[in-house]
N, C-alpha and C positions, 0 to 999 in steps of 0.2 A: 741691768736685769738681775733679779734675784731668783735663784732656783734651789730647790731642796735636794740635798744629797744625803744618802744614807751610807754611813761608814760602818763596816763590820770588822771585827777582829778575825783574822784568818787563822784557821786551825794550825797551820804550819808556821805561824808567826807573821808579823806585819799586819796589814790591813787590805781590805778591798772595799770599793765604793760603787754605788749604783745611783742613777738618776731616774727616779720613777717616771718623770714627765717625758723622758727621752728613751724609748725602748731600745735596749741593747747598748746603752751608754754606760760602760763599766770601766774600772781601772783598778790597779793595785799599787801598793807601795810598802816599803819597810817601816817608814815613820809617818807621823801625821803630816809633817811638812811635805814629805814626798808624795803622799796621797793627795794632798791639796793641789800640788803642782800637776800631778798626773791626771786627776779628774778634770781640772780646768782645761788641760789640753784635749782630753777626750770630749768634753762638752763643745769646745770650739770646733773640733773636727766633725762631730756629729751635726752641729748646726750648719756647717759648710756642705755636708754630703748626706745628711740624714734623710731628706725627702727623696733622695735618689735610690735608697736601699729598699727594694721590694720586700714585702712580707710574704713568706711562703705559707699559704693557708694550711698545708699539711703539717706544719711545725708549730703553728700558733693559732690562737683564737682571740678575736677582738670582741670585747664586751663593752657596752655603754651602760652606765648605771647612774641613776639619780639618787642622791643621799640627802 
């Protein structure tokens, strides 16, 4: 499976990453190697438990859009 990951430079140093296809799937690391390992682990955990995490409607809004 291939999945897109967005890696950002953190203001305090290091990096943080998010997976747009998996809401709430984020991680951080000091180096690119560390962020790769950490986000892979976050993805694996999200896929194991992600469908069990309820979305709080008072904290989020879900939109569907055709482009």
